[in-house]
C-alpha positions, 0 to 999 in steps of 0.5 A: 397318341391314344393309338400309340399307347394301345399299340405299345400296350398290345406289344409290350405287355400292358394290354389285357389278355396278352400272351406271355412276354417271352412269346411277344418278344419272340414274335418281334424277332420272328417279324424282323427276321434276318436281312441279307446284304450281298457285297459287290462281286469280287474278281479273282485272278484268271488262270490262263493255260496257253498250249503252244502248237509248234508247227516245226514238229518240235516237242509240245510245250505248255506255257501257264500265265496268270493274269489279275482281272479287275473288271469282268472278262469279255470272252471272244469266240476263239477262247473256250471258257469254263466258269466255276462259281465258288460263292453262295449268294442269297436269292435276291428275288425272295428278298424282294418279297420280304415286306409281303412276307412280314405283313402276314406275320403281325400277330392278332394281339398287335392289331392296334398297331394297324400295320407292319410299320407301327408293329415294327416301331412297337417292337423297337420300343420293346428292344427288338431290332432287325439283325443284319447278316453280310453274305460272302462276296461272290467270286468267279474263277475262270479257266481259259485254254487257248491253243495257238501256233506261235511265231518262232524266231530262229537264229541260224548260223549257216556254214556254207562250204563252197568249191571254186573251180578256176579254169585257166585259158588253155596255154597258147602254142606260142610259136608264130610262123614256126614253119616259115610258111609266110615266106619270111623269118618274122617274128623270129629275130636272127643275130649273126656273131663272128665264128670262132674260126676266122671270125667270119659271119653268117646269114639266114634265109627262108628257102622255098623248097617243098621237097626239102621242107618237113611240111609245107614249102618253106624252111629256114637255113642259117648259112656260114659266110665261109663254109670252113669257118662254121656258123655262130648265131642266135634265133629268138622269138618272144612267146606268150606262155602261161606261167606254172605249166610244163611245155614241150618244144619240138622242131626239125633240123639238119646240118652239113659238115664242110669237110670229110671227117668229124665236125664239131657243132653243139647247138642249144634250145632254150625256153625261159632261160632253161637250155638243152644242147643237141648236135644237128644231124647231117643232111640237106632236109630239115626232117630230124625231130628234136623234142625237149620239155621245159617248166615255166615257173609261176614267177615267169613274166608275161612273155617267155623267150624261145632261143636257138643258139650255140652252146658253150663248150667251156670258157665261153667258147662256142663252135659249130663247124657246119656249112649250114644249119636248117630248121622247120616247124617250131612248136611249143605246146603245154604238157601239164600244169606244174 
């Protein structure tokens, strides 16, 4: 208790030979100095600039994104970071030596206090306390630049123009056994009708006579039963022709008039119902060429009929005053597409 009284008098002024009161109060203030308090570090928004490098050679684009960081940023090897400190922080290492500095600041006249603790207590009784200053919280701003190659999704509508070429099979030369070289009339069909004169019939025969045939050995001869009555017949074959084409019909023919003078005979060649008339020239050998073209429409069926018969003279009258009419080398070939 006695020591405390000496301490108080040494500091507060009751001890003899003390310095002025104002000097002792200033010494207390100097002893306490200023205490620095450093708040926790505050993390500010991190500004990230991302440079997207478009590998498709489109114009370079810069995308800036802002992210709020609430914990320390962990940098990776692929990110280049430049940290800029905006806070001034009191050197804490110096503050750690604060008490050692204060120990040397106890004035000689306060030696009765025997140390900084009691001197501090005496100054407190004197009304002098330590001032506390709070330092600005340190902040950190990082600017991060990342260069990356983005994944680009492109929605593309592709318009493709295609050219389709449809090749039809070559139209068939549809006459079978057109030169009668099989020795028979098949697959032709022969029909005999009564002649206009006398109503007599006629017949068909395949003749083997190379000297008279247009080619090969055989030809077809349609013979009147009564030469003066003439012939009346139909010779047909169903052909497999492709619709939509123009065809050429060729064959060779000859006929014989049974009497002197002119003999009327009008025969027609038909393909798919389209007919053209002709008068078979006279002679024994069927070597006179006949040629006609016909269009087979797209609407035609799978078969087209080839038909040789008598043409209509009018009022349904058909007449061919010939003792015979001969034929050889029928053929049908495609000329062009319609």
